[in-house]
C-alpha positions, 0 to 999 in steps of 0.5 A: 260674103255680104252684098252691099248693093243698095237697091234704092241707089241702083234704082236712082242711078237707073232713073238718073240715066233715063232722065238724063237721056230724055233731057238730052233728046231735047225734052222737058220733064215734069214730075208726072212725066217722070212718074209715067215714063220712068216710075220716078216719084222723086224727080226733084231729087233726080234733077239735083243728082244730075246737076250736082254729080254730073254737072248738067245745066238744067233750068226749072220753069213753073208751068200750070197744068190743065187742071190749074196746078203749078208744077216744076218743068225741067229742061237741059240747057246747052 
């Protein structure tokens, strides 16, 4: 009997749930936040999942970090 569970898919869904809950709590999130909090290295893909699969209304703002780099910051809109 073969087990067709894709470990990457399981991990993505787990990250989606954690990121969705974090956003629902009113936080915004950057790629560095996602890496530090949830071990997520592909925040843009997780945000796309949340928008497409779960119809979450998430906006993107570009912010400048303390070292001058510009990164995306995502926030849930009610």
